[in-house]
N, C-alpha and C positions, 0 to 999 in steps of 0.2 A: 202850223207845225213849227216846233222849236228844233233848231239844229245845233248840236253841241259845238263848242269852240275847241281850240287845241288841234294837234296834228290829226287825231282820229276824226274829230268833227269836221275838219277841212276835207279830209278824204271822203267822208260820207256826203258832204255837201257837193263836192265835185262830181262824185259818182251819180248823185241824183240829177244834177244838171246835165250830165252826159246822157242820161236815160230819158229825160223829160221831153215829150214831143215839142217840136218847134211851132206847132200850130198848122193851120190849113196850108197845104202846099200841093202843087201839081206834080211834084217829084215822086217817082216810084221808090226811090232809095235816098235816104238822108243820112249823112255821116258828119260828125263834128271833127274838125281838124284842129288839133291842139298843139301849141308850142309855148315855151317858157320865155322866149325872147320878145323884144320890142316889135311892134308892127311897123317900125321904120327901118328894119334891117332887110338885107337882100333875101334872107330865107323867107320872109313874109311875102316879098314880091314874087319869089319862085312859087310859093304856095298859091298865090292869086293866079299865076299863070297856069298851074296845074288844075285848079278849080274851074277856071274859065274854059280850058280846052276839054276837060271831061264833060262839062255841061254842053258845050257845042257839039261834041261827037255823039252824045247820047240824047240830043234834042231835049235837054232839060230833065231827063228821067233820073239823073243823079244830081243831088244838091249837096254841097259841102261848105257850110259856113265855117269860118276860121275864128278860132279863139286864141289870141296871143296873150302874152304877159301872164302865163300860168293861171288863166281864168278857170281851167278845169283841173288845176293841181300841179304839183311838181312833176318832173319826169317820172320818178318811180311810181307816184300815185296814178299817173295817166297810164303807165304800162300795166299796172294791176287792173285798171278798168278794162283795158284792151283784152287782157288774158281772161277776164271774167265774162267777156262777150259783149261789152258795151259797144254801141255803134260809133266808135271813135277811131280816127286815124291820127297818128302822131309822128313826129320827126325823131329819129334815133340815130346813133352812131355806133361804130364798132365797139367802143368801150362799154356802152350800156348793153349791147347785144351779147357781149361776152359773159354777162351775168347768166345768160341762158345757154349759150354755146361758147365754151371758153375759147375756141380757135378764132372767133371773130376778133379777139383782142389784138392779135398780131397786126391787123390792118390799121390800128390806131397808134402804132409805136413811134418813137422819136426818130426823126430824120430818116424815115422809110424811103423817101424818094426826093429827088431834086425838082423834077418837073411834075406838078400835080396832074397834068394830062396823062401821065403814065398810069394813073389809077384805072384808066379805062381797060388796061391789060388785065387787071384783076377782075373787073366786072365781067369781062368776056371769057374768063377762064373756067375750067372744070372745077377748080377749087371753090370758086364763088357759088356755082350751081350746087355743089355738095353742101356748103354751109347754109344756103337757103333751104334746102330740103331738110337738113337737121333742125333748123330753127322752127320750121313748120311742124315736124314730127315730135320734137322733144319739148317745145315750149308753146305750141299752138299759135305761133305768130307768123303772119304772112309778110314777107319783105317785098314791098313793091319796087323799091329802088334804093341804091346806096351810092349813087354817083353824083350827089349834090355837094359840090365843093363849098364847105362852110368857111374855108379860108385858112391861111397860114396863121398860126397862133404866136403872139408876141407878148413880151413881159412889160407890165406896168408897175412902176414903183417910184420912190422918191429920188432914186439915183440911177445913173447909167449902169447897165449890166452888160459887160463885154466878154466875160468868161465865167466858168464855174467858180472861180475864186470870188466873184462878186455875189453869187447866190448862196455861198456857204454861210450857214447860220440864219438865213432869212426865213421867215415864216411865209409860205406861199399858199394861197388858196388853190385847192383842187376840187373838182367834183368828186362824188363818191364813186371813184373809178380807180381800180388798182394800178392800171397802166400809168395814170397821172402820178399816183403816189410813188411808184417805183422810179419813175423818171426824175421827179424832183428830189427824191432821196438820193439818187445817183449823182445829182448836181451838188449835193451837200446842203440842200435846203431842208426846211422842216415843213413837209406838206400837211396842210390842215383842210379837212373836208368841210366845205360850206356850200349850201344850195345857191344857185345863181341869183335868185331873188334876194339873197341876204348879203351878197358880196359888197355892195355899196356901203352898207353899215359896218361890215367887218373891216373894210379898208379905213373908213372914217374913224372908227373907234380904236384902231390899232390892234384888233384881234389878229389881222394878218398884215404883213409888210408889203406884199405884192400880190398881183393877180395876173392871169394870162388869158388871152382870148384873141380871136380875129379882130382886126381894127373896127369893122362895123359894130361888133358887139360891145367893144370898149366905148364906142361913141354912143350907141343906142342906150346903154345903161348909164350914161353920163359918169362913168368911172373917172374920167379926166378931172372931175371936180374934187376928187380925193387924192390923186397922185398926178404928177405932172411930167413924168418921163416914160417914154415907151422905147424899149430896146428891141430892134428887129431881129430877134433870135430865130424865128421860124422853126421852132423845135418840133411842132406837130403841123402837118398839113391835113386838116380835118375834113373828112367826108361824112355826110349824113344822108338820110333818105327817109322814106315813109314806111310805116308799119301799120298793120291792123290785125284783128282777130282772124285766124286762119279759117275757122269754120264759117264765120260770117262771109269771108271772101269766097269760099268754096260754094256757098249757097247762092251766089249771084249768077245770073245768066252768063254763059261763056263769053258772049260779045261784050258784056259790061266788064268782066274780068280783063279781057284783052285791052279795052280802052284804058282802064285804070292803070294797068301795067305800062302800057305804051306811053301814056301821058305823064306818069311819074318819072319814067326814064328821060323823056323829052324835057321835063322841067329841070332835071338834073343837068342836062346839057346847057339849058338856059341859064341856070344859076352859076355853073362853072364859068361860062363866058362872062357873066356879069361880074363875078369876083375877080377874074384875071384881068379884066379891063378897067377896074375901078380902084385899084390900090392907091394910086397917087391922089385920086380924088378924096379918099378917106384920110390920107395923110394931111392933105390941105385943110380938110374940115377940122381935124384934131389940132393942127397947128393954129388955126384961127381961134381955138378955145384956150390957147396958151400952152399946149403940149410941146415938149422938146423931144425930138427923135434922135436916138443913138443908133447910127448905122455901123459903128466901129465894133462889130461883134466877131469874135473868134469862133466861127461856126465849127471849125475842125476840132477845137478843144471841147466844145459841147458834144460833138459827135463821139469823140473818144470817151468822154465821161459817161455817156449814156449807152454805149455799145453793149455793155453787159446786161442791160435791162431785158433783152430778149432771151436771156438764160434764166430769168426769174419765174418762169411759168411752167412748172412740171406737169400741169394738167393739160397743156397743149399736146396735140398729136405729134408723134415722133417725126422729126424732120420738117416741121411746119414752116419755120422761118426760112430754111434753105429752099423750100418749095416756093415760097413767096418771092424770095430773091431771084430765083430762076425765071419766074414769070416776069418780074419787073425788068430784069437785065437782058431779057431776050430781044 
C-alpha cells in the first residue's frame, strides 16, 4: 500500500498506525499513548508510571504502549484521531482543550499562580468538574487528568531577556494556541506559530528569534544548540494531562474506568513532584551544554504587560477569570 506524503498523507499514515492491531496480546484493552516530545523528558517518565500502574491494577488487562516524538502525528492530528474514535490516549493542556471548550483557556494564562501546587485547588473545584463535563458532551473527549505539571516556561534566545522591553520586536515561536499568541503580543513580540517538531530548524534558520518551553523540553529537543541564553521568566506554569475518546472510555468496564482515572491523577502527582524537585538539575545539564542563565528578570514588569491578556477572550463565560482567581486565592 502506498501512503501519500505531505500533511494529509502524514495524518492518514498516523491514523492507520493508531488503528493497526499491535499483534498477539493477552490484554483485553489496548490503547496507544501518543506525545510529541522526547522520550527523555519527565512527561515520558510520568507516562511510563501511568502505564505501569494501570497494568498492575488491571492484572495486565489494559496494555498501553507509548509513542513519543510525534510518531502518531502532531498534537492536532492526534486529537482528530481521538475524536474519530481511534484507541489513542494523548497528553493535552488547557490551551489545546480551549479549541473545544473555550473556558479551558483561562487555566493556561500568563502568571496565573506563583506556586504550581495551587493548581490542585482548580482540579478540586466545581469549575473543573463543569469543564470536564462540557468537554465530554461538546467535543466527545474524556479528560482523565489535568494535574501534570509540565513545568514553568522560560525564554530561549541569543540575548538575556529581563523585561518586556527586551522582547519588543522579537519573533517568538508559539504553538497554534491563541493564549500564547496574545501573551507574546502583549509583551511586544511578534508571535509566530510553529509546530514543536519544527522549532529547532526555525531557530537555526532565523525564522524565529526565540522560543519558550520548560527546561526539560528545551534540553530534550536540543534547542540549546541553536541559542545559548535562557531567561527564567516563568511566564506560564504549564499543566497537562491525559485525554481519550469519551465513547471509548464509557464503553470500558466501570472498574477499568476507575483505575485509569485514578492512575492518571496519581501520575500527575508523580510528575509534579518530579518537576518541582529537578529544576536545578536541568539548569546544571543545560549549563554543561554551554547555556547561560539570566535570573535578573523583572517579573513584575512582565505581569503588568500581560495582565490585559485575560480581557482578550470574549467567548469565555462571564466572570470566568474572577471565578478562577477566587479559587486560587482562597
